[in-house]
C-alpha positions, 0 to 999 in steps of 0.5 A: 567487433570482439570488444563491442560484443563483450562490452555489451555482454558485460553491460547486460550482466551488470544490469541483471544484478541490479535487482535485489531478490527478495530474501526467504526471511524478508517474504516470510516476514511480510507473509506473517504480518499480513496474516496476523493482520499486524502492520503499518503502511506509510506511503511515498506517492499518492496516485489520484484517479486520472492524475499524476502522481503526488509526492507524499514524503514529508506529509502525514499519512498512514494505514495501520492494521492492529489485529481486529482493527484498521485505521488510516489517514490518507491525504485525498487529491481529487474530486467529490462526488457528493453534494455536501462537505465532508469533515476534513480533506483526507480519507479517514477511518477507524474500526473493524473491517467488514467482508475481510478477504485475504490471499497469497499471490506465489507468482507475484509474491504479494499478500492481498488484503480486501475489506470494507469500512464506514466512517462518517456516512462514507463507505470505503472499499479498500485493497492493500497489497503487501509485496515481499520486498516490503512495498505496498499499494493501497487503493481506496474506492469511496462512495463519495469520492474518486478513486485513489491509489497510494504506493509506499512501504510496509513495517511491522507495528512498533513494539508496544511500551508496557 
């Protein structure tokens, strides 16, 4: 019986150390990218409204915040709610966000950025959550399509070559 308890205790301890804590440097780095609004996200997964996850590895997609502008190309998998055909298949926008809101949640160790943007007659409400461990979630509500969610990783903007 002692051996079973010892083995069980060892198993619990080893499972507990599998979670890597977020370093202070990593957390402050992600917070800085969010506050400067200078980051890029590449998503690994797309989750359509009412659907299952779709692997995006190898498929082009991105959302980039560069100071005062935001641009995105995110593949779309779902139903369109409009009566006419939209250009392209993905969610695409490029411009200045409106109604920009930013909030840091200490308990969840995440920065939340919300904004509205319009492109080609379609209105988007976008929520981005940047976690201190560099994971990200993007939720896009559209005036003409089903909601989509994307999970991926956030990075700093590449250094500009001048």
